C-alpha positions in Angstrom: 0.0 0.0 0.0 1.0 3.6 -0.6 0.1 6.2 2.0 -0.1 9.9 1.0 -1.5 13.3 2.0 -4.4 14.6 -0.1 -6.3 17.8 0.1 -10.0 17.3 1.1 -12.2 20.3 1.6 -9.1 22.5 2.0 -7.3 20.3 4.6 -4.7 17.7 4.2 -5.8 14.1 5.0 -4.1 10.7 4.9 -5.2 8.3 2.2 -4.1 4.7 1.4 -3.9 3.3 -2.1 -3.8 -0.5 -2.3 -1.8 -1.5 -5.4 -3.4 -5.0 -5.7 -6.9 -3.6 -6.0 -6.4 -0.1 -7.2 -8.7 1.2 -4.4 -7.9 4.5 -2.6 -9.4 5.1 0.9 -9.3 8.3 3.0 -8.1 7.2 6.5 -8.1 10.5 8.5 -11.0 12.9 9.0 -9.4 15.6 11.2 -6.0 16.4 9.6 -3.1 14.4 8.3 0.3 14.7 6.7 3.2 12.4 6.2 2.3 8.8 7.1 3.9 5.4 7.6 2.5 1.9 8.4 3.5 0.1 11.5 5.7 -3.0 11.2 2.8 -5.3 12.1 0.6 -3.7 9.5 -2.2 -2.8 11.9 -1.6 1.0 12.4 -0.8 4.0 10.4 1.2 6.7 12.2 0.9 10.2 10.8 1.9 13.8 11.3 -1.1 15.8 12.7 -0.1 19.4 12.1 1.4 21.0 15.2 -0.4 18.4 17.4 2.4 15.8 17.0 2.3 12.2 15.9 -1.1 10.5 15.7 -2.3 7.0 14.8 -5.3 5.4 13.1 -6.1 1.7 12.3 -4.9 0.7 8.8 -8.5 0.2 7.7 -9.5 3.6 9.1 -11.4 4.5 12.2 -10.7 6.5 15.4 -7.7 8.8 15.2 -5.7 9.4 18.4 -2.5 11.0 19.6 0.4 8.7 20.2 1.2 9.0 24.0 4.4 10.9 24.5 4.4 12.3 21.0 1.4 14.6 21.2 3.4 17.6 20.0 6.8 17.8 18.3 
């Protein structure tokens, strides 16, 4: 999969493009920038503006700050 930032309604969000299926899915709803998948493939970590590093399940869902990395 490829993770990338895309502008949605004037704000950057994280999206995932699955190469095998050609399907692109928006993962974040609040704000998102650079992103990377966890080693176990279950979580996407992403830059959340000035709020630090956040996480979201790889299939999408609830976004939350990574404890200890709330602001960088």
